[in-house]
mmCIF file as gemmi writes it, N, C-alpha and C atoms, coordinates in Angstrom:
data_model
loop_
_atom_site.group_PDB
_atom_site.id
_atom_site.type_symbol
_atom_site.label_atom_id
_atom_site.label_alt_id
_atom_site.label_comp_id
_atom_site.label_asym_id
_atom_site.label_entity_id
_atom_site.label_seq_id
_atom_site.pdbx_PDB_ins_code
_atom_site.Cartn_x
_atom_site.Cartn_y
_atom_site.Cartn_z
_atom_site.occupancy
_atom_site.B_iso_or_equiv
_atom_site.pdbx_formal_charge
_atom_site.auth_seq_id
_atom_site.auth_asym_id
_atom_site.pdbx_PDB_model_num
ATOM 1 N N . MET Axp A 1 ? -25.407 5.418 -28.575 1 0 ? 1 A 1
ATOM 2 C CA . MET Axp A 1 ? -24.535 6.154 -29.467 1 0 ? 1 A 1
ATOM 3 C C . MET Axp A 1 ? -23.091 5.738 -29.191 1 0 ? 1 A 1
ATOM 4 N N . ALA Axp A 2 ? -22.389 5.411 -30.215 1 0 ? 2 A 1
ATOM 5 C CA . ALA Axp A 2 ? -21.026 4.917 -30.092 1 0 ? 2 A 1
ATOM 6 C C . ALA Axp A 2 ? -20.055 6.068 -29.845 1 0 ? 2 A 1
ATOM 7 N N . GLN Axp A 3 ? -19.074 5.761 -29.025 1 0 ? 3 A 1
ATOM 8 C CA . GLN Axp A 3 ? -18.017 6.732 -28.712 1 0 ? 3 A 1
ATOM 9 C C . GLN Axp A 3 ? -16.942 6.661 -29.783 1 0 ? 3 A 1
ATOM 10 N N . THR Axp A 4 ? -16.41 7.8 -30.148 1 0 ? 4 A 1
ATOM 11 C CA . THR Axp A 4 ? -15.277 7.792 -31.059 1 0 ? 4 A 1
ATOM 12 C C . THR Axp A 4 ? -14.031 7.409 -30.27 1 0 ? 4 A 1
ATOM 13 N N . MET Axp A 5 ? -13 7.023 -30.966 1 0 ? 5 A 1
ATOM 14 C CA . MET Axp A 5 ? -11.738 6.666 -30.319 1 0 ? 5 A 1
ATOM 15 C C . MET Axp A 5 ? -11.195 7.853 -29.535 1 0 ? 5 A 1
ATOM 16 N N . ALA Axp A 6 ? -11.296 9.043 -30.082 1 0 ? 6 A 1
ATOM 17 C CA . ALA Axp A 6 ? -10.805 10.241 -29.4 1 0 ? 6 A 1
ATOM 18 C C . ALA Axp A 6 ? -11.578 10.479 -28.108 1 0 ? 6 A 1
ATOM 19 N N . GLU Axp A 7 ? -12.905 10.324 -28.161 1 0 ? 7 A 1
ATOM 20 C CA . GLU Axp A 7 ? -13.722 10.504 -26.958 1 0 ? 7 A 1
ATOM 21 C C . GLU Axp A 7 ? -13.367 9.478 -25.89 1 0 ? 7 A 1
ATOM 22 N N . HIS Axp A 8 ? -13.135 8.259 -26.335 1 0 ? 8 A 1
ATOM 23 C CA . HIS Axp A 8 ? -12.756 7.19 -25.409 1 0 ? 8 A 1
ATOM 24 C C . HIS Axp A 8 ? -11.413 7.504 -24.748 1 0 ? 8 A 1
ATOM 25 N N . LEU Axp A 9 ? -10.448 7.939 -25.52 1 0 ? 9 A 1
ATOM 26 C CA . LEU Axp A 9 ? -9.132 8.264 -24.973 1 0 ? 9 A 1
ATOM 27 C C . LEU Axp A 9 ? -9.206 9.452 -24.015 1 0 ? 9 A 1
ATOM 28 N N . ILE Axp A 10 ? -10.014 10.432 -24.346 1 0 ? 10 A 1
ATOM 29 C CA . ILE Axp A 10 ? -10.198 11.589 -23.469 1 0 ? 10 A 1
ATOM 30 C C . ILE Axp A 10 ? -10.825 11.138 -22.149 1 0 ? 10 A 1
ATOM 31 N N . GLU Axp A 11 ? -11.836 10.299 -22.241 1 0 ? 11 A 1
ATOM 32 C CA . GLU Axp A 11 ? -12.5 9.794 -21.027 1 0 ? 11 A 1
ATOM 33 C C . GLU Axp A 11 ? -11.518 9.01 -20.149 1 0 ? 11 A 1
ATOM 34 N N . GLN Axp A 12 ? -10.701 8.172 -20.771 1 0 ? 12 A 1
ATOM 35 C CA . GLN Axp A 12 ? -9.691 7.424 -20.019 1 0 ? 12 A 1
ATOM 36 C C . GLN Axp A 12 ? -8.706 8.372 -19.336 1 0 ? 12 A 1
ATOM 37 N N . GLY Axp A 13 ? -8.289 9.4 -20.047 1 0 ? 13 A 1
ATOM 38 C CA . GLY Axp A 13 ? -7.355 10.376 -19.479 1 0 ? 13 A 1
ATOM 39 C C . GLY Axp A 13 ? -7.963 11.107 -18.3 1 0 ? 13 A 1
ATOM 40 N N . ILE Axp A 14 ? -9.223 11.454 -18.406 1 0 ? 14 A 1
ATOM 41 C CA . ILE Axp A 14 ? -9.909 12.132 -17.304 1 0 ? 14 A 1
ATOM 42 C C . ILE Axp A 14 ? -9.985 11.218 -16.089 1 0 ? 14 A 1
ATOM 43 N N . GLU Axp A 15 ? -10.335 9.951 -16.302 1 0 ? 15 A 1
ATOM 44 C CA . GLU Axp A 15 ? -10.436 9 -15.188 1 0 ? 15 A 1
ATOM 45 C C . GLU Axp A 15 ? -9.073 8.787 -14.515 1 0 ? 15 A 1
ATOM 46 N N . ARG Axp A 16 ? -8.026 8.662 -15.32 1 0 ? 16 A 1
ATOM 47 C CA . ARG Axp A 16 ? -6.682 8.514 -14.746 1 0 ? 16 A 1
ATOM 48 C C . ARG Axp A 16 ? -6.286 9.748 -13.948 1 0 ? 16 A 1
ATOM 49 N N . GLY Axp A 17 ? -6.632 10.911 -14.481 1 0 ? 17 A 1
ATOM 50 C CA . GLY Axp A 17 ? -6.332 12.159 -13.783 1 0 ? 17 A 1
ATOM 51 C C . GLY Axp A 17 ? -7.05 12.249 -12.453 1 0 ? 17 A 1
ATOM 52 N N . LYS Axp A 18 ? -8.309 11.831 -12.418 1 0 ? 18 A 1
ATOM 53 C CA . LYS Axp A 18 ? -9.08 11.829 -11.171 1 0 ? 18 A 1
ATOM 54 C C . LYS Axp A 18 ? -8.433 10.899 -10.149 1 0 ? 18 A 1
ATOM 55 N N . ALA Axp A 19 ? -8.094 9.693 -10.589 1 0 ? 19 A 1
ATOM 56 C CA . ALA Axp A 19 ? -7.487 8.712 -9.686 1 0 ? 19 A 1
ATOM 57 C C . ALA Axp A 19 ? -6.159 9.226 -9.14 1 0 ? 19 A 1
ATOM 58 N N . GLN Axp A 20 ? -5.364 9.832 -10.002 1 0 ? 20 A 1
ATOM 59 C CA . GLN Axp A 20 ? -4.076 10.377 -9.575 1 0 ? 20 A 1
ATOM 60 C C . GLN Axp A 20 ? -4.288 11.518 -8.581 1 0 ? 20 A 1
ATOM 61 N N . GLY Axp A 21 ? -5.264 12.365 -8.838 1 0 ? 21 A 1
ATOM 62 C CA . GLY Axp A 21 ? -5.565 13.473 -7.932 1 0 ? 21 A 1
ATOM 63 C C . GLY Axp A 21 ? -6.017 12.985 -6.565 1 0 ? 21 A 1
ATOM 64 N N . ILE Axp A 22 ? -6.822 11.938 -6.551 1 0 ? 22 A 1
ATOM 65 C CA . ILE Axp A 22 ? -7.277 11.361 -5.282 1 0 ? 22 A 1
ATOM 66 C C . ILE Axp A 22 ? -6.096 10.806 -4.504 1 0 ? 22 A 1
ATOM 67 N N . LYS Axp A 23 ? -5.223 10.079 -5.186 1 0 ? 23 A 1
ATOM 68 C CA . LYS Axp A 23 ? -4.061 9.504 -4.501 1 0 ? 23 A 1
ATOM 69 C C . LYS Axp A 23 ? -3.152 10.608 -3.957 1 0 ? 23 A 1
ATOM 70 N N . GLN Axp A 24 ? -2.933 11.66 -4.731 1 0 ? 24 A 1
ATOM 71 C CA . GLN Axp A 24 ? -2.105 12.772 -4.259 1 0 ? 24 A 1
ATOM 72 C C . GLN Axp A 24 ? -2.742 13.439 -3.048 1 0 ? 24 A 1
ATOM 73 N N . GLY Axp A 25 ? -4.057 13.572 -3.065 1 0 ? 25 A 1
ATOM 74 C CA . GLY Axp A 25 ? -4.756 14.156 -1.931 1 0 ? 25 A 1
ATOM 75 C C . GLY Axp A 25 ? -4.619 13.304 -0.677 1 0 ? 25 A 1
ATOM 76 N N . GLU Axp A 26 ? -4.72 11.994 -0.835 1 0 ? 26 A 1
ATOM 77 C CA . GLU Axp A 26 ? -4.555 11.086 0.3 1 0 ? 26 A 1
ATOM 78 C C . GLU Axp A 26 ? -3.135 11.164 0.856 1 0 ? 26 A 1
ATOM 79 N N . THR Axp A 27 ? -2.163 11.22 -0.037 1 0 ? 27 A 1
ATOM 80 C CA . THR Axp A 27 ? -0.767 11.329 0.384 1 0 ? 27 A 1
ATOM 81 C C . THR Axp A 27 ? -0.549 12.611 1.171 1 0 ? 27 A 1
ATOM 82 N N . GLN Axp A 28 ? -1.043 13.71 0.644 1 0 ? 28 A 1
ATOM 83 C CA . GLN Axp A 28 ? -0.873 14.997 1.312 1 0 ? 28 A 1
ATOM 84 C C . GLN Axp A 28 ? -1.573 15.001 2.673 1 0 ? 28 A 1
ATOM 85 N N . ALA Axp A 29 ? -2.742 14.394 2.752 1 0 ? 29 A 1
ATOM 86 C CA . ALA Axp A 29 ? -3.474 14.337 4.023 1 0 ? 29 A 1
ATOM 87 C C . ALA Axp A 29 ? -2.679 13.55 5.066 1 0 ? 29 A 1
ATOM 88 N N . LYS Axp A 30 ? -2.098 12.429 4.665 1 0 ? 30 A 1
ATOM 89 C CA . LYS Axp A 30 ? -1.285 11.635 5.59 1 0 ? 30 A 1
ATOM 90 C C . LYS Axp A 30 ? -0.06 12.427 6.051 1 0 ? 30 A 1
ATOM 91 N N . GLN Axp A 31 ? 0.575 13.116 5.124 1 0 ? 31 A 1
ATOM 92 C CA . GLN Axp A 31 ? 1.738 13.933 5.479 1 0 ? 31 A 1
ATOM 93 C C . GLN Axp A 31 ? 1.348 14.999 6.497 1 0 ? 31 A 1
ATOM 94 N N . GLU Axp A 32 ? 0.218 15.656 6.267 1 0 ? 32 A 1
ATOM 95 C CA . GLU Axp A 32 ? -0.232 16.715 7.169 1 0 ? 32 A 1
ATOM 96 C C . GLU Axp A 32 ? -0.564 16.167 8.557 1 0 ? 32 A 1
ATOM 97 N N . VAL Axp A 33 ? -1.164 14.982 8.616 1 0 ? 33 A 1
ATOM 98 C CA . VAL Axp A 33 ? -1.472 14.363 9.907 1 0 ? 33 A 1
ATOM 99 C C . VAL Axp A 33 ? -0.189 14.067 10.671 1 0 ? 33 A 1
ATOM 100 N N . ILE Axp A 34 ? 0.795 13.522 9.988 1 0 ? 34 A 1
ATOM 101 C CA . ILE Axp A 34 ? 2.075 13.203 10.644 1 0 ? 34 A 1
ATOM 102 C C . ILE Axp A 34 ? 2.722 14.477 11.177 1 0 ? 34 A 1
ATOM 103 N N . LEU Axp A 35 ? 2.743 15.522 10.378 1 0 ? 35 A 1
ATOM 104 C CA . LEU Axp A 35 ? 3.341 16.783 10.823 1 0 ? 35 A 1
ATOM 105 C C . LEU Axp A 35 ? 2.586 17.365 12.012 1 0 ? 35 A 1
ATOM 106 N N . LYS Axp A 36 ? 1.267 17.256 11.991 1 0 ? 36 A 1
ATOM 107 C CA . LYS Axp A 36 ? 0.473 17.751 13.122 1 0 ? 36 A 1
ATOM 108 C C . LYS Axp A 36 ? 0.752 16.93 14.375 1 0 ? 36 A 1
ATOM 109 N N . MET Axp A 37 ? 0.863 15.616 14.219 1 0 ? 37 A 1
ATOM 110 C CA . MET Axp A 37 ? 1.161 14.758 15.373 1 0 ? 37 A 1
ATOM 111 C C . MET Axp A 37 ? 2.524 15.122 15.976 1 0 ? 37 A 1
ATOM 112 N N . ILE Axp A 38 ? 3.493 15.361 15.121 1 0 ? 38 A 1
ATOM 113 C CA . ILE Axp A 38 ? 4.824 15.732 15.61 1 0 ? 38 A 1
ATOM 114 C C . ILE Axp A 38 ? 4.747 17.069 16.346 1 0 ? 38 A 1
ATOM 115 N N . ARG Axp A 39 ? 4.029 18.01 15.771 1 0 ? 39 A 1
ATOM 116 C CA . ARG Axp A 39 ? 3.889 19.336 16.393 1 0 ? 39 A 1
ATOM 117 C C . ARG Axp A 39 ? 3.209 19.222 17.766 1 0 ? 39 A 1
ATOM 118 N N . LEU Axp A 40 ? 2.178 18.421 17.864 1 0 ? 40 A 1
ATOM 119 C CA . LEU Axp A 40 ? 1.483 18.242 19.139 1 0 ? 40 A 1
ATOM 120 C C . LEU Axp A 40 ? 2.338 17.513 20.171 1 0 ? 40 A 1
ATOM 121 N N . ARG Axp A 41 ? 3.106 16.56 19.698 1 0 ? 41 A 1
ATOM 122 C CA . ARG Axp A 41 ? 3.91 15.734 20.607 1 0 ? 41 A 1
ATOM 123 C C . ARG Axp A 41 ? 5.215 16.395 21.027 1 0 ? 41 A 1
ATOM 124 N N . PHE Axp A 42 ? 5.843 17.12 20.108 1 0 ? 42 A 1
ATOM 125 C CA . PHE Axp A 42 ? 7.179 17.66 20.38 1 0 ? 42 A 1
ATOM 126 C C . PHE Axp A 42 ? 7.239 19.189 20.282 1 0 ? 42 A 1
ATOM 127 N N . ASP Axp A 43 ? 6.122 19.854 20.167 1 0 ? 43 A 1
ATOM 128 C CA . ASP Axp A 43 ? 5.968 21.307 20.166 1 0 ? 43 A 1
ATOM 129 C C . ASP Axp A 43 ? 6.366 22.014 18.872 1 0 ? 43 A 1
ATOM 130 N N . SER Axp A 44 ? 7.232 21.449 18.088 1 0 ? 44 A 1
ATOM 131 C CA . SER Axp A 44 ? 7.594 22.096 16.826 1 0 ? 44 A 1
ATOM 132 C C . SER Axp A 44 ? 8.095 21.047 15.839 1 0 ? 44 A 1
ATOM 133 N N . VAL Axp A 45 ? 8.154 21.448 14.589 1 0 ? 45 A 1
ATOM 134 C CA . VAL Axp A 45 ? 8.649 20.559 13.536 1 0 ? 45 A 1
ATOM 135 C C . VAL Axp A 45 ? 9.768 21.28 12.799 1 0 ? 45 A 1
ATOM 136 N N . PRO Axp A 46 ? 10.996 20.798 12.919 1 0 ? 46 A 1
ATOM 137 C CA . PRO Axp A 46 ? 12.092 21.424 12.166 1 0 ? 46 A 1
ATOM 138 C C . PRO Axp A 46 ? 11.822 21.369 10.663 1 0 ? 46 A 1
ATOM 139 N N . GLU Axp A 47 ? 12.282 22.375 9.949 1 0 ? 47 A 1
ATOM 140 C CA . GLU Axp A 47 ? 12.078 22.432 8.502 1 0 ? 47 A 1
ATOM 141 C C . GLU Axp A 47 ? 12.636 21.191 7.805 1 0 ? 47 A 1
ATOM 142 N N . SER Axp A 48 ? 13.752 20.667 8.299 1 0 ? 48 A 1
ATOM 143 C CA . SER Axp A 48 ? 14.332 19.47 7.681 1 0 ? 48 A 1
ATOM 144 C C . SER Axp A 48 ? 13.389 18.27 7.796 1 0 ? 48 A 1
ATOM 145 N N . VAL Axp A 49 ? 12.689 18.162 8.907 1 0 ? 49 A 1
ATOM 146 C CA . VAL Axp A 49 ? 11.729 17.068 9.106 1 0 ? 49 A 1
ATOM 147 C C . VAL Axp A 49 ? 10.531 17.27 8.177 1 0 ? 49 A 1
ATOM 148 N N . THR Axp A 50 ? 10.032 18.493 8.108 1 0 ? 50 A 1
ATOM 149 C CA . THR Axp A 50 ? 8.918 18.797 7.211 1 0 ? 50 A 1
ATOM 150 C C . THR Axp A 50 ? 9.28 18.436 5.776 1 0 ? 50 A 1
ATOM 151 N N . SER Axp A 51 ? 10.465 18.813 5.367 1 0 ? 51 A 1
ATOM 152 C CA . SER Axp A 51 ? 10.926 18.528 4.011 1 0 ? 51 A 1
ATOM 153 C C . SER Axp A 51 ? 10.992 17.028 3.749 1 0 ? 51 A 1
ATOM 154 N N . GLN Axp A 52 ? 11.54 16.291 4.686 1 0 ? 52 A 1
ATOM 155 C CA . GLN Axp A 52 ? 11.65 14.838 4.513 1 0 ? 52 A 1
ATOM 156 C C . GLN Axp A 52 ? 10.272 14.185 4.419 1 0 ? 52 A 1
ATOM 157 N N . ILE Axp A 53 ? 9.362 14.587 5.272 1 0 ? 53 A 1
ATOM 158 C CA . ILE Axp A 53 ? 8.037 13.975 5.285 1 0 ? 53 A 1
ATOM 159 C C . ILE Axp A 53 ? 7.269 14.306 4.012 1 0 ? 53 A 1
ATOM 160 N N . THR Axp A 54 ? 7.367 15.523 3.533 1 0 ? 54 A 1
ATOM 161 C CA . THR Axp A 54 ? 6.617 15.901 2.334 1 0 ? 54 A 1
ATOM 162 C C . THR Axp A 54 ? 7.193 15.283 1.055 1 0 ? 54 A 1
ATOM 163 N N . GLN Axp A 55 ? 8.356 14.677 1.149 1 0 ? 55 A 1
ATOM 164 C CA . GLN Axp A 55 ? 8.923 13.983 -0.004 1 0 ? 55 A 1
ATOM 165 C C . GLN Axp A 55 ? 8.507 12.514 -0.062 1 0 ? 55 A 1
ATOM 166 N N . ILE Axp A 56 ? 7.954 12.001 1.009 1 0 ? 56 A 1
ATOM 167 C CA . ILE Axp A 56 ? 7.546 10.595 1.054 1 0 ? 56 A 1
ATOM 168 C C . ILE Axp A 56 ? 6.211 10.446 0.333 1 0 ? 56 A 1
ATOM 169 N N . ARG Axp A 57 ? 6.148 9.535 -0.619 1 0 ? 57 A 1
ATOM 170 C CA . ARG Axp A 57 ? 4.93 9.292 -1.396 1 0 ? 57 A 1
ATOM 171 C C . ARG Axp A 57 ? 4.292 7.938 -1.076 1 0 ? 57 A 1
ATOM 172 N N . SER Axp A 58 ? 5.038 7.04 -0.469 1 0 ? 58 A 1
ATOM 173 C CA . SER Axp A 58 ? 4.556 5.699 -0.168 1 0 ? 58 A 1
ATOM 174 C C . SER Axp A 58 ? 3.566 5.733 1 1 0 ? 58 A 1
ATOM 175 N N . HIS Axp A 59 ? 2.356 5.25 0.752 1 0 ? 59 A 1
ATOM 176 C CA . HIS Axp A 59 ? 1.348 5.235 1.809 1 0 ? 59 A 1
ATOM 177 C C . HIS Axp A 59 ? 1.744 4.296 2.94 1 0 ? 59 A 1
ATOM 178 N N . SER Axp A 60 ? 2.356 3.179 2.613 1 0 ? 60 A 1
ATOM 179 C CA . SER Axp A 60 ? 2.775 2.259 3.675 1 0 ? 60 A 1
ATOM 180 C C . SER Axp A 60 ? 3.872 2.896 4.527 1 0 ? 60 A 1
ATOM 181 N N . ARG Axp A 61 ? 4.751 3.646 3.916 1 0 ? 61 A 1
ATOM 182 C CA . ARG Axp A 61 ? 5.811 4.33 4.665 1 0 ? 61 A 1
ATOM 183 C C . ARG Axp A 61 ? 5.212 5.414 5.554 1 0 ? 61 A 1
ATOM 184 N N . LEU Axp A 62 ? 4.244 6.151 5.043 1 0 ? 62 A 1
ATOM 185 C CA . LEU Axp A 62 ? 3.59 7.183 5.846 1 0 ? 62 A 1
ATOM 186 C C . LEU Axp A 62 ? 2.822 6.559 7.01 1 0 ? 62 A 1
ATOM 187 N N . ASP Axp A 63 ? 2.168 5.429 6.758 1 0 ? 63 A 1
ATOM 188 C CA . ASP Axp A 63 ? 1.46 4.732 7.842 1 0 ? 63 A 1
ATOM 189 C C . ASP Axp A 63 ? 2.433 4.285 8.927 1 0 ? 63 A 1
ATOM 190 N N . ALA Axp A 64 ? 3.601 3.801 8.518 1 0 ? 64 A 1
ATOM 191 C CA . ALA Axp A 64 ? 4.621 3.386 9.485 1 0 ? 64 A 1
ATOM 192 C C . ALA Axp A 64 ? 5.104 4.585 10.302 1 0 ? 64 A 1
ATOM 193 N N . LEU Axp A 65 ? 5.204 5.734 9.669 1 0 ? 65 A 1
ATOM 194 C CA . LEU Axp A 65 ? 5.627 6.941 10.384 1 0 ? 65 A 1
ATOM 195 C C . LEU Axp A 65 ? 4.621 7.35 11.453 1 0 ? 65 A 1
ATOM 196 N N . VAL Axp A 66 ? 3.336 7.139 11.188 1 0 ? 66 A 1
ATOM 197 C CA . VAL Axp A 66 ? 2.314 7.437 12.201 1 0 ? 66 A 1
ATOM 198 C C . VAL Axp A 66 ? 2.616 6.624 13.464 1 0 ? 66 A 1
ATOM 199 N N . GLU Axp A 67 ? 2.896 5.351 13.289 1 0 ? 67 A 1
ATOM 200 C CA . GLU Axp A 67 ? 3.238 4.5 14.434 1 0 ? 67 A 1
ATOM 201 C C . GLU Axp A 67 ? 4.527 4.969 15.104 1 0 ? 67 A 1
ATOM 202 N N . ASN Axp A 68 ? 5.507 5.347 14.301 1 0 ? 68 A 1
ATOM 203 C CA . ASN Axp A 68 ? 6.771 5.831 14.864 1 0 ? 68 A 1
ATOM 204 C C . ASN Axp A 68 ? 6.569 7.071 15.721 1 0 ? 68 A 1
ATOM 205 N N . VAL Axp A 69 ? 5.743 7.995 15.239 1 0 ? 69 A 1
ATOM 206 C CA . VAL Axp A 69 ? 5.492 9.222 15.994 1 0 ? 69 A 1
ATOM 207 C C . VAL Axp A 69 ? 4.798 8.901 17.31 1 0 ? 69 A 1
ATOM 208 N N . LEU Axp A 70 ? 3.871 7.962 17.279 1 0 ? 70 A 1
ATOM 209 C CA . LEU Axp A 70 ? 3.141 7.605 18.491 1 0 ? 70 A 1
ATOM 210 C C . LEU Axp A 70 ? 4.017 6.947 19.55 1 0 ? 70 A 1
ATOM 211 N N . THR Axp A 71 ? 5.039 6.229 19.118 1 0 ? 71 A 1
ATOM 212 C CA . THR Axp A 71 ? 5.86 5.483 20.075 1 0 ? 71 A 1
ATOM 213 C C . THR Axp A 71 ? 7.19 6.15 20.407 1 0 ? 71 A 1
ATOM 214 N N . ALA Axp A 72 ? 7.595 7.133 19.631 1 0 ? 72 A 1
ATOM 215 C CA . ALA Axp A 72 ? 8.893 7.784 19.853 1 0 ? 72 A 1
ATOM 216 C C . ALA Axp A 72 ? 8.859 8.641 21.122 1 0 ? 72 A 1
ATOM 217 N N . GLN Axp A 73 ? 9.935 8.596 21.863 1 0 ? 73 A 1
ATOM 218 C CA . GLN Axp A 73 ? 10.07 9.431 23.049 1 0 ? 73 A 1
ATOM 219 C C . GLN Axp A 73 ? 10.713 10.777 22.708 1 0 ? 73 A 1
ATOM 220 N N . THR Axp A 74 ? 11.477 10.796 21.621 1 0 ? 74 A 1
ATOM 221 C CA . THR Axp A 74 ? 12.121 12.028 21.158 1 0 ? 74 A 1
ATOM 222 C C . THR Axp A 74 ? 11.943 12.138 19.649 1 0 ? 74 A 1
ATOM 223 N N . LEU Axp A 75 ? 12.116 13.327 19.141 1 0 ? 75 A 1
ATOM 224 C CA . LEU Axp A 75 ? 12.022 13.545 17.7 1 0 ? 75 A 1
ATOM 225 C C . LEU Axp A 75 ? 13.07 12.724 16.949 1 0 ? 75 A 1
ATOM 226 N N . ASP Axp A 76 ? 14.234 12.565 17.564 1 0 ? 76 A 1
ATOM 227 C CA . ASP Axp A 76 ? 15.306 11.792 16.922 1 0 ? 76 A 1
ATOM 228 C C . ASP Axp A 76 ? 14.957 10.318 16.759 1 0 ? 76 A 1
ATOM 229 N N . GLU Axp A 77 ? 14.026 9.814 17.559 1 0 ? 77 A 1
ATOM 230 C CA . GLU Axp A 77 ? 13.644 8.4 17.47 1 0 ? 77 A 1
ATOM 231 C C . GLU Axp A 77 ? 12.718 8.102 16.297 1 0 ? 77 A 1
ATOM 232 N N . ILE Axp A 78 ? 12.182 9.14 15.678 1 0 ? 78 A 1
ATOM 233 C CA . ILE Axp A 78 ? 11.302 8.927 14.528 1 0 ? 78 A 1
ATOM 234 C C . ILE Axp A 78 ? 12.174 8.613 13.326 1 0 ? 78 A 1
ATOM 235 N N . ASP Axp A 79 ? 11.988 7.416 12.783 1 0 ? 79 A 1
ATOM 236 C CA . ASP Axp A 79 ? 12.801 6.953 11.655 1 0 ? 79 A 1
ATOM 237 C C . ASP Axp A 79 ? 12.265 7.551 10.357 1 0 ? 79 A 1
ATOM 238 N N . LEU Axp A 80 ? 12.886 8.63 9.902 1 0 ? 80 A 1
ATOM 239 C CA . LEU Axp A 80 ? 12.433 9.289 8.682 1 0 ? 80 A 1
ATOM 240 C C . LEU Axp A 80 ? 13.07 8.712 7.424 1 0 ? 80 A 1
ATOM 241 N N . GLN Axp A 81 ? 14.054 7.866 7.588 1 0 ? 81 A 1
ATOM 242 C CA . GLN Axp A 81 ? 14.721 7.284 6.427 1 0 ? 81 A 1
ATOM 243 C C . GLN Axp A 81 ? 13.829 6.209 5.813 1 0 ? 81 A 1
ATOM 244 N N . ASN Axp A 82 ? 13.825 6.16 4.519 1 0 ? 82 A 1
ATOM 245 C CA . ASN Axp A 82 ? 12.976 5.215 3.805 1 0 ? 82 A 1
ATOM 246 C C . ASN Axp A 82 ? 13.716 3.904 3.612 1 0 ? 82 A 1
ATOM 247 N N . ARG Axp A 83 ? 13.958 3.184 4.685 1 0 ? 83 A 1
ATOM 248 C CA . ARG Axp A 83 ? 14.738 1.942 4.627 1 0 ? 83 A 1
ATOM 249 C C . ARG Axp A 83 ? 13.915 0.754 4.183 1 0 ? 83 A 1
ATOM 250 N N . ASP Axp A 84 ? 12.603 0.816 4.379 1 0 ? 84 A 1
ATOM 251 C CA . ASP Axp A 84 ? 11.788 -0.344 4.052 1 0 ? 84 A 1
ATOM 252 C C . ASP Axp A 84 ? 10.977 -0.18 2.767 1 0 ? 84 A 1
ATOM 253 N N . GLY Axp A 85 ? 11.346 0.811 1.948 1 0 ? 85 A 1
ATOM 254 C CA . GLY Axp A 85 ? 10.661 1.007 0.678 1 0 ? 85 A 1
ATOM 255 C C . GLY Axp A 85 ? 9.442 1.806 0.865 1 0 ? 85 A 1
């Protein structure tokens, strides 16, 4: 049975929505892991740090932050600025 153009467009929209939802979920999970790592390593997370981390959407930037948290000796050593895109 052939799909109508409207059905096809609806299906495409649903698939795009699913993909976007998955990516947002992955981003949020990475952000939460970073915040938990900071909390475990430095006992607390200042609201300004939480705000900065939750604004980052780049997965490569979030991955770099995981490494920064693991190697930083102080909270100030964690490079939260998005200098590398």
